[in-house]
N, C-alpha and C positions, 0 to 999 in steps of 0.2 A: 504494500499500501504507499503511495506516495504522500508523505505526511504534508508536504507543501499545497496539495489539494484540498486540506482540511482547516484551511485559513478562513475566517469570515472576511467580511470586506473591512471591518475594524481592525483586521490584523490579529486578531485572537484565535484560539485553535478551538475549533468546533468539537468537542468532546461527543456531544449527542451524534453527530454524523459519523465518527471516528468509531463509536461503539457499534454503531447499525452496521458499517461496513463490514467491521470484523465479525459481527454476528452473520450477517449474510454470506459471508465467504467460507465461515465455518460449516454453516448448511449447506452450502455448495458442495464443499469437501466431503461431508458425510455423504452425500448422495451419491457422488462419484465411487466412493469407496464400496458402498451399497451395491451398485450397479456394476462393478469391474469384474472382469474375468481375469482369474490367475492361472500360471502355468502349473501349479502344484495345490493341492488342496491344504497343505501345511502353510503355504503363504497365505491362501485366501482365509484362513482361520486365524493366523496371527494379525492379518489386517483388520479382521472385524473384532478382534479381541483387544488388541492394542491401540487402534485407530492412529497411525502415524500421520497426524495432521499438524501443520503449522503455518503460520502467517510471517511475513518477513515485510519490513518497511523500508523506504527510501528517503534519502533528503533530511535525516535527521540533524545533520550538520548544518544546512539551509535553513531549516526551521529555526534551530537555537538562534543562529545569526540574525535573522529577521526579527525575531522576537526580542533581541538584545539580552540573551542569556550567555554570559561570559562561561568559558571553560573553568573548572576549578583545578587550580594547581597549587600544590603545596610544595613551596621552596623554603628550605631549612637551612 
């Protein structure tokens, strides 16, 4: 998910839309796992038991920069 696409017109992060997109993507991935065919029965059973699903995100650095959130650096 491109985090920059979840900025409102005022520049704030739209958590409601982000949560909705995450939920929608997980539901879509559940449908794919449920309807997929697998080369071996063991792989199918593991895919249904453990649900190897995950989402990624892009542009975290860009989002932090445009929101003015500096990196935390500990210099001793």
